[in-house]
KEGUKE-942498 format. One record per residue: residue number from 1; chain; z, y, x of N, C-alpha, C, O in turn. Coordinates in steps of 0.001 Angstrom, whole numbers. Layout:
<sites>
<resi NUM, chain A, npz Z, npy Y, npx X, capz Z, capy Y, capx X, cpz Z, cpy Y, cpx X, opz Z, opy Y, opx X>
...
</sites>
This chain:
<sites>
<resi 1, chain A, npz 5082, npy -11975, npx -2332, capz 4027, capy -11595, capx -1393, cpz 3549, cpy -9579, cpx -1991, opz 3222, opy -8626, opx -1283>
<resi 2, chain A, npz 3711, npy -9660, npx -3355, capz 3004, capy -8288, capx -4080, cpz 4510, cpy -7906, cpx -3822, opz 4430, opy -6792, opx -3303>
<resi 3, chain A, npz 5745, npy -8221, npx -3904, capz 6899, capy -7341, capx -3516, cpz 7382, cpy -6917, cpx -2455, opz 8253, opy -6051, opx -2375>
<resi 4, chain A, npz 6733, npy -7630, npx -1331, capz 7023, capy -7447, capx -570, cpz 6099, cpy -6294, cpx 463, opz 6448, opy -5771, opx 1522>
<resi 5, chain A, npz 4720, npy -6142, npx -367, capz 3738, capy -5242, capx 312, cpz 4427, cpy -3942, cpx -332, opz 4622, opy -3015, opx 454>
<resi 6, chain A, npz 4828, npy -3758, npx -1704, capz 4604, capy -2814, capx -2334, cpz 6206, cpy -2110, cpx -1778, opz 6397, opy -895, opx -1822>
<resi 7, chain A, npz 7206, npy -3038, npx -1297, capz 8341, capy -2362, capx -591, cpz 8304, cpy -1561, cpx 451, opz 8954, opy -527, opx 608>
<resi 8, chain A, npz 7361, npy -2157, npx 1332, capz 7026, capy -1022, capx 2451, cpz 5949, cpy -85, cpx 2247, opz 5798, opy 1009, opx 2793>
<resi 9, chain A, npz 5296, npy -594, npx 1481, capz 4696, capy 565, capx 1179, cpz 5707, cpy 2056, cpx 279, opz 5610, opy 3259, opx 523>
<resi 10, chain A, npz 6370, npy 1543, npx -486, capz 7219, capy 2773, capx -813, cpz 8178, cpy 3373, cpx 90, opz 8672, opy 4482, opx -109>
<resi 11, chain A, npz 8505, npy 2446, npx 1336, capz 9292, capy 3198, capx 2248, cpz 8710, cpy 3545, cpx 2932, opz 9317, opy 4068, opx 3867>
<resi 12, chain A, npz 7317, npy 3544, npx 3022, capz 6610, capy 4372, capx 4029, cpz 6126, cpy 6085, cpx 3327, opz 6022, opy 7156, opx 3926>
<resi 13, chain A, npz 5924, npy 5781, npx 1959, capz 5781, capy 7193, capx 1024, cpz 6796, cpy 7777, cpx 1058, opz 6746, opy 9003, opx 1155>
<resi 14, chain A, npz 8238, npy 7015, npx 981, capz 9619, capy 8069, capx 870, cpz 9912, cpy 8628, cpx 2330, opz 10602, opy 9644, opx 2416>
<resi 15, chain A, npz 9550, npy 8176, npx 3188, capz 9662, capy 9083, capx 4691, cpz 8369, cpy 9508, cpx 5438, opz 8153, opy 9340, opx 6639>
<resi 16, chain A, npz 7671, npy 9999, npx 4666, capz 6257, capy 9896, capx 5069, cpz 6216, cpy 11619, cpx 5428, opz 5405, opy 12173, opx 6170>
<resi 17, chain A, npz 7434, npy 12315, npx 4606, capz 6975, capy 14000, capx 4962, cpz 6007, cpy 14204, cpx 4424, opz 5131, opy 14678, opx 5148>
<resi 18, chain A, npz 5649, npy 13984, npx 2989, capz 4361, capy 14194, capx 2281, cpz 5036, cpy 15368, cpx 1310, opz 6071, opy 14995, opx 758>
<resi 19, chain A, npz 4686, npy 16488, npx 1068, capz 5311, capy 17519, capx 221, cpz 5032, cpy 17146, cpx -1388, opz 5848, opy 17476, opx -2249>
<resi 20, chain A, npz 3878, npy 16472, npx -1685, capz 3644, capy 15892, capx -2792, cpz 2711, cpy 16744, cpx -3213, opz 2677, opy 16817, opx -4442>
<resi 21, chain A, npz 1819, npy 17524, npx -2564, capz 621, capy 18597, capx -3259, cpz -292, cpy 17814, cpx -4106, opz -699, opy 18205, opx -5199>
<resi 22, chain A, npz -621, npy 16607, npx -3516, capz -1764, capy 15738, capx -4078, cpz -910, cpy 14831, cpx -5033, opz 310, opy 14739, opx -4898>
<resi 23, chain A, npz -1603, npy 14174, npx -5993, capz -1010, capy 13156, capx -7306, cpz -1024, cpy 11672, cpx -6407, opz -532, opy 10666, opx -6919>
<resi 24, chain A, npz -1646, npy 11629, npx -4994, capz -1575, capy 10494, capx -4426, cpz -806, cpy 10642, cpx -3022, opz -564, opy 11711, opx -2462>
<resi 25, chain A, npz -476, npy 9380, npx -2574, capz -168, capy 9038, capx -1303, cpz -1050, cpy 8164, cpx -427, opz -972, opy 6936, opx -392>
<resi 26, chain A, npz -1750, npy 8780, npx 155, capz -2837, capy 7779, capx 929, cpz -2151, cpy 7022, cpx 2345, opz -1561, opy 7522, opx 3303>
<resi 27, chain A, npz -2439, npy 5866, npx 2082, capz -1455, capy 4476, capx 2935, cpz -2466, cpy 4515, cpx 4324, opz -3601, opy 4038, opx 4354>
<resi 28, chain A, npz -1951, npy 5024, npx 5174, capz -2956, capy 5040, capx 6802, cpz -2486, cpy 3972, cpx 7360, opz -2382, opy 4124, opx 8577>
<resi 29, chain A, npz -2091, npy 2751, npx 6915, capz -1888, capy 1640, capx 7462, cpz -3263, cpy 705, cpx 7309, opz -3949, opy 931, opx 6312>
<resi 30, chain A, npz -3717, npy -351, npx 8253, capz -4679, capy -1200, capx 8196, cpz -3853, cpy -2232, cpx 7475, opz -2627, opy -2324, opx 7537>
<resi 31, chain A, npz -4885, npy -3201, npx 6601, capz -4284, capy -4462, capx 5975, cpz -3405, cpy -5372, cpx 6939, opz -2428, opy -6035, opx 6589>
<resi 32, chain A, npz -3928, npy -5281, npx 8198, capz -3505, capy -5965, capx 9236, cpz -2209, cpy -5659, cpx 9913, opz -1485, opy -6429, opx 10543>
<resi 33, chain A, npz -2060, npy -4428, npx 9671, capz -700, capy -3408, capx 9890, cpz 238, cpy -4089, cpx 9029, opz 1231, opy -4703, opx 9420>
<resi 34, chain A, npz -113, npy -3951, npx 7911, capz 766, capy -4253, capx 6557, cpz 1206, cpy -5921, cpx 7090, opz 2337, opy -6308, opx 7383>
<resi 35, chain A, npz 259, npy -6509, npx 7098, capz 792, capy -7847, capx 7249, cpz 1608, cpy -8141, cpx 8579, opz 2265, opy -9182, opx 8601>
<resi 36, chain A, npz 1618, npy -7450, npx 9502, capz 2634, capy -7474, capx 10690, cpz 3755, cpy -7120, cpx 10135, opz 4730, opy -7840, opx 10347>
<resi 37, chain A, npz 3887, npy -6071, npx 9388, capz 5443, capy -5752, capx 9095, cpz 5809, cpy -6200, cpx 7853, opz 6872, opy -5789, opx 7386>
<resi 38, chain A, npz 5263, npy -6815, npx 7353, capz 5766, capy -7762, capx 5960, cpz 5867, cpy -9137, cpx 6758, opz 6700, opy -9976, opx 6418>
<resi 39, chain A, npz 5080, npy -9330, npx 7727, capz 5212, capy -10952, capx 7939, cpz 4644, cpy -11789, cpx 6752, opz 5220, opy -12590, opx 6014>
<resi 40, chain A, npz 3617, npy -11458, npx 6775, capz 2442, capy -12262, capx 5594, cpz 1111, cpy -12213, cpx 6666, opz 918, opy -11590, opx 7709>
<resi 41, chain A, npz 270, npy -13207, npx 5863, capz -999, capy -13394, capx 6481, cpz -1909, cpy -11908, cpx 5797, opz -1745, opy -11175, opx 4822>
<resi 42, chain A, npz -2843, npy -11988, npx 6857, capz -3915, capy -10470, capx 6560, cpz -4645, cpy -11201, cpx 5156, opz -5017, opy -10488, opx 4224>
<resi 43, chain A, npz -4764, npy -12349, npx 5132, capz -5905, capy -12777, capx 3741, cpz -4778, cpy -12360, cpx 2460, opz -5106, opy -11569, opx 1575>
<resi 44, chain A, npz -3477, npy -12985, npx 2507, capz -2412, capy -12638, capx 1736, cpz -1848, cpy -11522, cpx 1245, opz -1249, opy -11630, opx 175>
<resi 45, chain A, npz -1906, npy -10318, npx 1853, capz -1955, capy -9133, capx 2241, cpz -3108, cpy -8560, cpx 1186, opz -2939, opy -7826, opx 212>
<resi 46, chain A, npz -4235, npy -9092, npx 1661, capz -5436, capy -8372, capx 700, cpz -5553, cpy -8907, cpx -545, opz -6065, opy -8217, opx -1427>
<resi 47, chain A, npz -5144, npy -10092, npx -800, capz -5004, capy -10508, capx -2629, cpz -3598, cpy -9812, cpx -3103, opz -3412, opy -9349, opx -4228>
<resi 48, chain A, npz -2874, npy -9820, npx -2293, capz -1812, capy -8703, capx -3188, cpz -2039, cpy -7230, cpx -3274, opz -1447, opy -6586, opx -4139>
<resi 49, chain A, npz -2772, npy -6711, npx -2523, capz -2975, capy -5435, capx -2853, cpz -4015, cpy -5374, cpx -4039, opz -3647, opy -4745, opx -5031>
<resi 50, chain A, npz -5165, npy -5903, npx -4058, capz -5947, capy -6188, capx -5132, cpz -5217, cpy -6954, cpx -6543, opz -5788, opy -6878, opx -7630>
<resi 51, chain A, npz -4052, npy -7603, npx -6403, capz -3431, capy -8060, capx -7632, cpz -2922, cpy -6729, cpx -8011, opz -3044, opy -6340, opx -9173>
<resi 52, chain A, npz -2215, npy -5820, npx -6871, capz -1541, capy -4651, capx -7438, cpz -2293, cpy -3791, cpx -7930, opz -1832, opy -3042, opx -8791>
<resi 53, chain A, npz -3589, npy -3678, npx -7533, capz -4352, capy -2717, capx -7902, cpz -5001, cpy -2984, cpx -9361, opz -5580, opy -2062, opx -9936>
<resi 54, chain A, npz -4896, npy -4198, npx -9915, capz -5604, capy -4710, capx -11245, cpz -4258, cpy -4370, cpx -11893, opz -4423, opy -4100, opx -13083>
<resi 55, chain A, npz -3129, npy -4303, npx -11545, capz -1926, capy -3978, capx -12159, cpz -1724, cpy -2636, cpx -12444, opz -917, opy -2313, opx -13316>
<resi 56, chain A, npz -2517, npy -1608, npx -11657, capz -2028, capy -77, capx -11878, cpz -1533, cpy 506, cpx -10892, opz -1495, opy 1736, opx -10859>
<resi 57, chain A, npz -1019, npy -313, npx -9820, capz 436, capy 241, capx -8942, cpz -311, cpy 856, cpx -7823, opz 306, opy 1592, opx -7054>
<resi 58, chain A, npz -1544, npy 639, npx -7653, capz -2037, capy 892, capx -6287, cpz -3451, cpy 1264, cpx -6813, opz -3954, opy 755, opx -7814>
<resi 59, chain A, npz -4283, npy 2600, npx -5703, capz -5827, capy 2092, capx -6213, cpz -6178, cpy 2227, cpx -4749, opz -5524, opy 2514, opx -3747>
<resi 60, chain A, npz -7408, npy 1926, npx -4971, capz -8537, capy 1433, capx -3625, cpz -9600, cpy 2225, cpx -3663, opz -10632, opy 1741, opx -4130>
<resi 61, chain A, npz -9608, npy 3499, npx -3229, capz -10632, capy 4409, capx -3301, cpz -11455, cpy 4122, cpx -1655, opz -10857, opy 4190, opx -581>
<resi 62, chain A, npz -12588, npy 3875, npx -1780, capz -13572, capy 3896, capx -595, cpz -12936, cpy 2959, cpx 778, opz -13144, opy 3358, opx 1924>
<resi 63, chain A, npz -12229, npy 1813, npx 535, capz -11638, capy 1128, capx 1298, cpz -10031, cpy 1470, cpx 1789, opz -9242, opy 827, opx 2482>
<resi 64, chain A, npz -9946, npy 2552, npx 1220, capz -8569, capy 3173, capx 1325, cpz -7607, cpy 2964, cpx 428, opz -7944, opy 3120, opx -746>
<resi 65, chain A, npz -6192, npy 2570, npx 704, capz -5210, capy 2166, capx -155, cpz -4341, cpy 3547, cpx -849, opz -3701, opy 4231, opx -50>
<resi 66, chain A, npz -4330, npy 3844, npx -1954, capz -3688, capy 4990, capx -2311, cpz -2448, cpy 4565, cpx -3366, opz -2650, opy 3657, opx -4173>
<resi 67, chain A, npz -1242, npy 5219, npx -3326, capz -103, capy 5025, capx -4169, cpz -120, cpy 6358, cpx -5152, opz -422, opy 7474, opx -4730>
<resi 68, chain A, npz 197, npy 6119, npx -6336, capz 261, capy 7598, capx -7155, cpz 2023, cpy 7827, cpx -6705, opz 2856, opy 7000, opx -6333>
<resi 69, chain A, npz 2117, npy 9247, npx -6919, capz 3414, capy 9503, capx -6660, cpz 4318, cpy 9694, cpx -7512, opz 5472, opy 9921, opx -7148>
</sites>
């Protein structure tokens, strides 16, 4: 599940058109939308995002998911 979530988020980061003025990319999808895109359940996406945060691949700030550029 972590690989699926990270792959879809990297895809959207790549094609977002974000010029990179910030050091992070804000994921503008809800956990439910990420679940639909990856074919996972919402609970699984939540656990995967928390696991990716503990590994340092994502950050959660005020309930928003951020990816380092």
